[in-house]
C-alpha positions as CSV (number, residue, x, y, z in Angstrom):
1,M,-19.1,49.6,-40.6
2,S,-22.6,48.0,-41.1
3,A,-23.5,44.6,-40.0
4,V,-23.8,43.3,-44.0
5,G,-20.1,44.7,-44.1
6,L,-19.5,42.9,-40.8
7,A,-20.8,39.6,-41.8
8,T,-19.8,39.4,-45.5
9,R,-16.0,40.7,-44.5
10,K,-13.6,38.2,-46.4
11,R,-11.6,36.3,-43.1
12,T,-8.0,36.0,-43.5
13,P,-7.0,32.3,-44.2
14,A,-4.9,30.2,-41.6
15,R,-1.3,29.5,-42.7
16,P,-1.8,26.1,-43.9
17,G,-0.2,23.4,-41.5
18,R,-0.7,25.5,-38.2
19,A,-4.2,23.8,-37.2
20,T,-3.0,20.5,-38.0
21,Q,0.5,21.0,-36.0
22,R,-1.6,22.3,-32.8
23,R,-3.8,19.4,-33.1
24,G,-1.0,16.9,-33.5
25,T,0.8,18.3,-30.6
26,S,-2.0,19.0,-28.3
27,R,-1.6,17.6,-24.7
28,P,-4.5,17.1,-22.0
29,R,-4.7,19.8,-20.1
30,G,-2.3,19.5,-16.5
31,T,0.8,17.7,-18.2
32,Q,3.9,18.9,-19.2
33,A,6.5,18.2,-22.0
34,P,8.8,15.6,-20.7
35,S,11.9,17.4,-19.9
36,A,15.5,17.1,-21.6
37,F,16.4,14.5,-18.9
38,A,13.7,12.7,-19.1
39,Q,13.9,12.1,-22.7
40,W,17.8,11.4,-22.4
41,R,17.1,9.1,-19.7
42,T,14.3,7.0,-21.7
43,A,17.0,6.8,-24.9
44,V,19.6,5.7,-22.6
45,W,17.9,2.8,-21.2
46,A,16.1,1.8,-24.2
47,S,19.7,1.7,-25.8
48,P,20.9,-2.0,-26.6
49,T,24.5,-1.0,-25.6
50,T,23.4,0.1,-21.9
51,S,23.7,-3.5,-20.4
52,Y,27.4,-3.6,-22.1
53,Y,28.6,0.0,-20.9
54,L,26.7,-0.5,-17.1
55,V,28.6,-3.7,-16.6
56,G,32.1,-2.6,-18.3
57,G,32.0,0.9,-16.6
58,A,31.2,-1.0,-12.8
59,V,34.2,-3.4,-13.5
60,V,36.6,-1.1,-14.3
61,L,36.2,1.4,-11.7
62,L,35.5,-1.3,-9.3
63,L,38.8,-2.8,-10.2
64,A,40.4,0.7,-10.2
65,I,39.1,1.4,-6.4
66,G,40.0,-2.0,-5.4
67,L,44.0,-1.9,-6.3
68,V,43.9,2.0,-4.6
69,M,42.4,0.3,-1.4
70,V,44.6,-2.8,-1.5
71,L,47.7,-0.7,-1.6
72,S,46.3,1.3,1.0
73,A,45.3,-1.5,3.5
74,S,48.0,-3.6,3.2
75,M,50.8,-1.9,3.7
76,V,51.3,-2.8,7.2
77,D,51.2,-6.3,6.2
78,S,53.8,-6.4,3.6
79,L,55.8,-4.8,6.1
80,N,55.1,-7.4,8.5
81,K,56.4,-10.2,6.1
82,T,59.2,-8.9,4.3
83,A,60.9,-7.5,7.6
84,S,63.4,-10.1,7.5
85,S,63.6,-10.1,3.7
86,P,67.2,-9.7,2.0
87,G,65.9,-6.4,0.4
88,G,64.7,-5.0,3.8
89,P,61.1,-4.3,4.3
90,T,58.5,-3.0,1.5
91,P,54.7,-1.6,1.9
92,F,54.2,-2.5,-1.7
93,R,54.9,-6.4,-1.7
94,D,50.9,-7.2,-1.2
95,F,49.7,-4.6,-3.9
96,L,52.1,-5.7,-6.7
97,D,50.7,-9.2,-6.3
98,Q,47.6,-8.3,-6.5
99,L,48.4,-5.7,-9.6
100,T,50.1,-8.9,-11.5
101,F,46.9,-10.7,-11.0
102,A,44.8,-7.7,-12.5
103,A,47.6,-7.4,-15.2
104,I,46.5,-11.7,-15.7
105,G,42.8,-11.0,-15.2
106,V,41.8,-8.3,-17.4
107,P,43.3,-9.4,-20.9
108,L,41.5,-12.9,-20.2
109,A,38.4,-11.0,-19.5
110,V,38.8,-9.1,-22.8
111,V,39.5,-12.0,-24.5
112,A,36.6,-13.4,-23.0
113,S,34.2,-10.6,-24.0
114,R,35.1,-11.5,-27.8
115,F,33.6,-14.9,-27.8
116,R,29.9,-15.4,-28.9
117,P,27.7,-17.3,-26.7
118,E,27.6,-20.7,-28.5
119,W,31.5,-21.0,-28.1
120,Y,30.5,-20.9,-24.5
121,R,27.8,-23.2,-24.4
122,R,30.0,-25.9,-26.6
123,L,32.7,-25.6,-23.9
124,A,30.5,-26.4,-20.9
125,W,31.1,-29.7,-20.1
126,V,34.9,-28.7,-20.3
127,A,34.9,-26.0,-18.0
128,L,32.8,-28.5,-15.3
129,A,35.4,-31.0,-15.8
130,G,38.5,-28.6,-15.6
131,A,36.5,-27.2,-12.2
132,A,36.1,-30.8,-11.5
133,A,39.6,-31.7,-11.7
134,L,40.9,-28.6,-9.9
135,Q,38.7,-29.1,-7.0
136,A,39.9,-33.1,-6.7
137,L,43.5,-31.4,-5.8
138,L,42.1,-30.8,-2.6
139,F,42.0,-34.7,-1.9
140,T,46.2,-34.7,-2.9
141,P,49.1,-33.9,-0.4
142,L,49.4,-30.3,-2.7
143,A,45.9,-29.2,-0.1
144,I,47.0,-27.2,2.2
145,R,45.0,-25.7,5.2
146,V,44.3,-22.1,5.6
147,G,42.1,-20.0,8.2
148,G,40.8,-23.2,9.3
149,N,39.5,-24.0,6.1
150,T,41.3,-26.7,3.6
151,N,40.7,-25.0,0.2
152,W,43.7,-24.0,-0.6
153,V,46.4,-25.6,-3.4
154,Q,50.1,-25.5,-3.3
155,L,51.7,-26.0,-6.5
156,P,54.9,-26.2,-7.1
157,G,56.6,-22.9,-9.1
158,I,53.2,-21.3,-9.6
159,G,51.9,-20.7,-5.7
160,T,48.6,-21.0,-4.0
161,F,45.3,-20.7,-5.5
162,Q,41.5,-21.8,-4.4
163,P,39.9,-24.1,-6.8
164,S,36.7,-23.3,-5.4
165,E,36.5,-19.9,-7.7
166,F,37.1,-21.7,-10.5
167,A,34.5,-24.4,-9.6
168,K,31.8,-21.4,-9.3
169,L,32.9,-20.2,-13.0
170,G,32.8,-23.8,-14.7
171,L,29.3,-24.6,-12.6
172,A,27.7,-21.1,-14.0
173,V,28.5,-21.9,-17.6
174,W,27.9,-26.2,-17.3
175,L,24.6,-25.0,-15.7
176,G,23.3,-22.6,-18.2
177,A,24.0,-24.9,-20.9
178,V,22.1,-28.0,-19.2
179,L,19.1,-26.1,-18.1
180,A,18.6,-24.1,-21.2
181,T,19.0,-27.2,-23.0
182,K,16.4,-29.3,-21.2
183,G,13.8,-25.9,-21.8
184,E,9.8,-27.0,-20.8
185,L,11.2,-30.0,-19.0
186,L,12.2,-28.3,-16.3
187,R,9.0,-28.3,-14.9
188,Q,9.1,-31.8,-13.8
189,W,11.0,-32.4,-11.0
190,R,13.2,-35.0,-12.4
191,H,14.5,-33.1,-15.4
192,A,15.1,-30.4,-12.9
193,L,17.3,-32.6,-10.4
194,V,19.2,-34.6,-12.4
195,P,21.9,-33.4,-13.6
196,G,22.0,-29.9,-12.8
197,V,20.9,-30.1,-8.8
198,L,22.9,-33.5,-8.4
199,V,26.3,-32.1,-9.8
200,A,25.6,-28.9,-8.2
201,G,25.3,-30.9,-5.1
202,G,28.4,-32.8,-5.5
203,F,30.3,-29.8,-5.9
204,L,29.1,-28.4,-2.9
205,G,29.6,-31.4,-1.1
206,L,33.4,-31.0,-2.1
207,V,33.6,-27.3,-1.1
208,L,31.9,-28.0,2.5
209,R,34.3,-30.7,2.8
210,G,36.7,-28.7,3.1
211,H,34.9,-26.7,6.1
212,D,34.3,-23.5,3.6
213,L,30.7,-22.8,4.7
214,G,31.2,-18.8,3.2
215,T,31.9,-19.9,-0.5
216,G,29.4,-22.9,0.1
217,L,26.6,-20.4,0.7
218,I,28.0,-18.4,-2.4
219,I,27.2,-21.8,-4.7
220,M,23.8,-22.2,-3.7
221,A,23.1,-18.6,-4.1
222,L,24.4,-19.3,-7.7
223,V,22.8,-22.5,-8.2
224,A,19.4,-21.0,-7.3
225,G,19.8,-17.8,-9.3
226,A,20.1,-20.4,-12.4
227,L,17.3,-22.5,-11.2
228,W,15.0,-19.3,-11.0
229,V,15.7,-17.9,-14.3
230,A,15.3,-21.1,-15.7
231,G,11.5,-21.3,-15.0
232,V,12.0,-24.4,-12.1
233,P,9.0,-24.9,-10.3
234,A,8.3,-22.9,-7.1
235,S,7.6,-25.6,-5.3
236,L,11.2,-27.1,-5.9
237,F,12.4,-24.0,-4.9
238,V,10.8,-24.6,-1.4
239,L,12.1,-27.9,-1.0
240,L,15.6,-27.0,-2.2
241,G,15.4,-24.1,0.1
242,S,14.2,-26.0,3.5
243,F,17.0,-28.3,2.6
244,A,19.6,-25.8,2.2
245,A,18.7,-24.0,5.5
246,A,18.7,-27.4,7.5
247,A,22.1,-28.4,6.1
248,A,23.6,-24.8,6.4
249,G,22.3,-24.9,10.3
250,F,23.7,-28.7,10.7
251,L,27.0,-27.5,9.3
252,V,27.2,-24.0,11.5
253,F,26.3,-26.1,14.8
254,S,28.6,-29.2,13.7
255,S,31.7,-26.7,13.8
256,E,32.3,-25.0,17.5
257,N,34.4,-22.5,15.6
258,R,30.9,-21.1,13.4
259,R,29.1,-21.8,16.5
260,A,31.1,-19.8,18.5
261,R,30.8,-16.8,15.2
262,V,27.1,-17.0,15.4
263,M,26.6,-16.9,19.2
264,Q,29.0,-14.0,19.3
265,F,27.0,-12.3,16.1
266,L,23.8,-12.8,18.8
267,N,25.7,-11.8,21.6
268,L,24.8,-15.1,23.1
269,S,28.4,-15.7,23.9
270,D,29.4,-15.8,27.3
271,G,33.0,-15.2,26.4
272,S,34.4,-18.8,27.0
273,T,33.6,-20.1,24.0
274,A,34.3,-16.9,21.4
275,T,37.8,-17.3,19.9
276,A,39.6,-13.3,20.4
277,V,39.3,-12.8,16.3
278,D,35.7,-13.4,16.6
279,D,35.3,-10.5,19.2
280,F,38.3,-8.6,17.9
281,Q,37.8,-8.5,14.2
282,P,33.8,-7.1,13.8
283,Q,34.3,-4.6,16.5
284,L,37.6,-3.3,15.0
285,A,35.6,-3.2,11.5
286,I,32.9,-0.9,13.3
287,D,35.2,1.4,14.7
288,A,36.8,1.6,11.2
289,L,33.7,2.8,9.8
290,G,32.5,4.9,12.6
291,S,35.8,6.7,12.4
292,G,35.5,7.7,9.0
293,G,32.4,9.9,9.2
294,I,31.1,11.2,5.9
295,S,34.3,11.9,4.4
296,G,36.8,9.5,5.6
297,V,40.1,10.7,7.5
298,G,41.9,10.4,4.1
299,L,43.5,7.9,1.6
300,G,46.0,5.9,3.5
301,A,45.3,7.7,6.7
302,S,43.6,4.8,8.6
303,R,44.4,3.8,11.9
304,I,42.3,0.8,12.1
305,K,44.7,-0.8,10.3
306,W,47.8,-0.5,12.4
307,R,46.0,-1.8,15.3
308,G,46.2,-5.2,13.6
309,L,42.4,-5.5,11.9
310,P,42.8,-9.4,10.5
311,A,42.4,-9.4,6.8
312,A,42.2,-5.9,6.1
313,Q,42.8,-6.3,2.6
314,D,40.9,-9.4,1.9
315,D,38.1,-9.9,3.6
316,Y,37.6,-6.5,5.9
317,I,38.9,-3.9,2.8
318,F,35.0,-2.5,2.7
319,A,35.7,-1.2,6.8
320,I,39.0,0.6,5.4
321,I,37.1,2.3,2.7
322,G,34.7,3.6,4.8
323,E,37.3,4.8,7.4
324,E,39.6,6.1,4.7
325,L,36.9,7.6,2.1
326,G,34.0,7.8,4.5
327,L,30.3,7.0,3.9
328,L,30.5,8.8,0.5
329,G,33.3,6.0,-0.4
330,T,31.3,2.9,0.9
331,L,28.3,4.8,-1.1
332,L,30.2,4.8,-4.0
333,V,31.4,1.2,-4.0
334,I,27.7,-0.1,-3.2
335,L,26.1,2.1,-6.2
336,L,28.6,0.8,-8.6
337,F,27.3,-2.7,-7.4
338,V,24.0,-1.9,-7.6
339,A,24.8,-0.3,-11.4
340,L,26.2,-3.9,-11.8
341,A,23.2,-5.6,-10.5
342,I,21.2,-3.3,-13.1
343,G,23.4,-4.4,-15.8
344,I,23.1,-8.0,-15.3
345,T,19.6,-8.2,-15.2
346,R,19.1,-6.0,-18.4
347,V,20.7,-8.8,-20.1
348,V,18.5,-11.3,-18.2
349,R,15.3,-9.8,-19.5
350,R,16.6,-8.4,-23.2
351,H,18.9,-11.5,-24.2
352,T,17.0,-14.1,-26.6
353,D,19.1,-17.0,-25.8
354,P,18.2,-19.1,-22.8
355,F,21.4,-20.2,-22.2
356,A,22.9,-16.5,-21.9
357,K,19.9,-15.5,-19.8
358,I,20.7,-18.8,-17.6
359,T,24.3,-18.4,-16.8
360,T,24.5,-14.5,-16.5
361,A,21.6,-15.2,-13.7
362,A,24.2,-17.6,-12.3
363,I,27.0,-15.2,-12.4
364,G,25.5,-12.4,-11.1
365,A,24.1,-14.6,-8.1
366,W,27.6,-15.4,-7.2
367,V,29.2,-11.9,-7.7
368,I,26.4,-9.9,-6.3
369,G,25.5,-12.1,-3.7
370,Q,28.9,-12.1,-2.5
371,A,29.7,-8.6,-2.6
372,F,26.6,-7.9,-0.3
373,V,27.4,-10.6,1.8
374,N,30.9,-9.2,2.4
375,I,29.5,-5.8,3.1
376,G,27.0,-7.4,5.4
377,V,29.6,-8.8,7.5
378,V,31.8,-6.0,7.9
379,I,28.7,-3.7,8.9
380,G,27.1,-6.0,10.9
381,L,24.6,-7.5,9.8
382,L,25.9,-10.9,9.1
383,P,28.0,-13.1,11.5
384,V,31.6,-13.2,10.3
385,I,31.6,-15.4,6.8
386,G,34.9,-15.5,5.0
387,V,34.2,-14.3,1.5
388,P,36.3,-11.3,-0.3
389,L,34.5,-8.4,-1.6
390,P,34.3,-9.1,-5.8
391,L,37.1,-7.2,-7.9
392,V,38.2,-5.2,-4.8
393,S,39.8,-7.4,-1.8
394,A,43.0,-8.6,-2.1
395,G,43.5,-12.4,-3.5
396,G,44.6,-14.0,-6.9
397,S,41.8,-16.6,-7.3
398,S,39.2,-14.3,-6.8
399,L,40.2,-11.7,-9.1
400,I,41.0,-13.5,-12.0
401,T,37.9,-15.8,-11.9
402,T,35.8,-13.1,-11.1
403,L,37.0,-10.7,-14.2
404,I,36.6,-13.7,-16.5
405,A,33.1,-14.2,-15.3
406,L,32.6,-11.1,-16.1
407,G,34.3,-11.0,-19.5
408,V,31.5,-13.8,-20.2
409,L,28.7,-11.4,-19.3
410,L,30.1,-8.9,-21.2
411,S,30.1,-11.3,-24.3
412,F,26.8,-11.6,-23.5
413,A,25.7,-8.2,-23.2
414,R,27.3,-7.7,-26.9
415,T,25.0,-9.8,-28.3
416,E,21.5,-8.7,-26.7
417,P,19.2,-7.5,-29.7
418,G,20.8,-4.9,-31.7
419,A,23.9,-4.1,-29.7
420,R,26.5,-5.6,-32.0
421,E,25.1,-3.3,-34.8
422,A,24.9,-0.5,-32.3
423,L,29.1,-1.1,-31.3
424,A,30.3,-1.3,-34.7
425,A,28.0,2.1,-35.8
426,R,29.9,3.6,-32.5
427,R,33.3,2.4,-33.6
428,G,32.7,3.6,-37.0
429,S,31.8,7.0,-36.1
430,V,34.6,7.3,-33.7
431,R,37.1,6.5,-36.9
432,R,35.5,8.7,-39.1
433,S,36.0,11.3,-36.7
434,L,39.4,10.9,-36.0
435,A,40.2,10.8,-39.8
436,V,38.8,14.3,-40.0
437,L,40.8,15.5,-37.0
438,A,44.0,13.9,-38.2
439,P,44.9,16.0,-41.4
440,R,43.9,19.1,-39.1
441,L,46.1,18.4,-36.0
442,R,49.1,17.6,-38.7
443,R,48.9,20.6,-40.3
444,G,48.3,22.7,-37.1
445,G,51.7,20.9,-36.0
446,A,53.3,21.9,-39.2
447,A,52.5,25.7,-38.9
448,R,53.7,25.7,-35.0
449,S,56.9,24.1,-36.2
450,A,57.0,26.7,-39.2
451,A,56.3,30.0,-36.7
452,R,59.2,28.5,-34.6
453,G,61.4,28.4,-37.4
């Protein structure tokens, strides 16, 4: 072919849109398209319902693990308690009590999750007054002393309960309402201190009067979480933190029992001041964790609980989890609390209502802080502090109030921007799917019945 022919040869036109498509999808060299997992992760994280499912899923799984482990850890103690009962000894007494508390707390949590945040804001002062009234029962003959602390109340026909657990819930809701109302005024010290810090200090004093330093530290964390999210100046945090540290140090060294625990933790005890339990309990917990290995000795096969580990189903249930379910079981519990913390953080960051933000931060500091204090005590990172593992340890007051508090948190998660519409759309799609499947299932059942006939 001649050069002229080559020059004048008609070019085949490109298909329309191909060049534009290539230009539109072009990426810089060296970059790769995001994987399907990365796209899914981004979509899930951006979903307005992620907080709701993170919190709700973590709560359900922790509660299930707690019931199973209370059944396992409490068998020895239940046998001892029922040894002289008319019906004979039973290993299920404490478990049945915990199951009853869960049966009370779960419906209350579901109901709490259905209220809108405005209702809780209106009830904040009522909640505070109710918590104060319950705490005042510690000054009556109904108060009883348990484990060296006067923080329990015995009500005839009802049983014992711990008013300070209800104080945490009432204080968290009340602080959210008061601090949200103050708004920008919180930049001034007097508005930050009155009435929020003043009332919280009053509750703290009532708790510490009963010598319950562990619950007092959790209330301090609750108040700190609320004040931080509310925007209180950092200088006030330094002042309050210094005061709290000085007060905690005074309370520790003003009590021989608490001083002995700290000295034993620091390996400064000569054996004359530390009590037998203070030496025995932490060491048995470490033995339990060490004997569990990677996968544990098996559910129900703990040997440490037969050796008399004090509070095996209460404050030291994490040690039994480590022994029976191993490192994998303890990591699962920790990861569930991390998932709960992530869900709480999302609610704080995404919600538009300052009341919901502050109350969520207070509840989160309470539940997550208490969980890691309990775990820190069991693994030997902290001295012995009598606080239960939320949702897992045995105890009615702690379980019921924690479930209600997390129900309140689920109410806030349901009202994140776009969450209510997304949840309603998912319920509608489920109903439509069931409406399509139901006739087919009925026809299939009728055909099988006819074939048998």
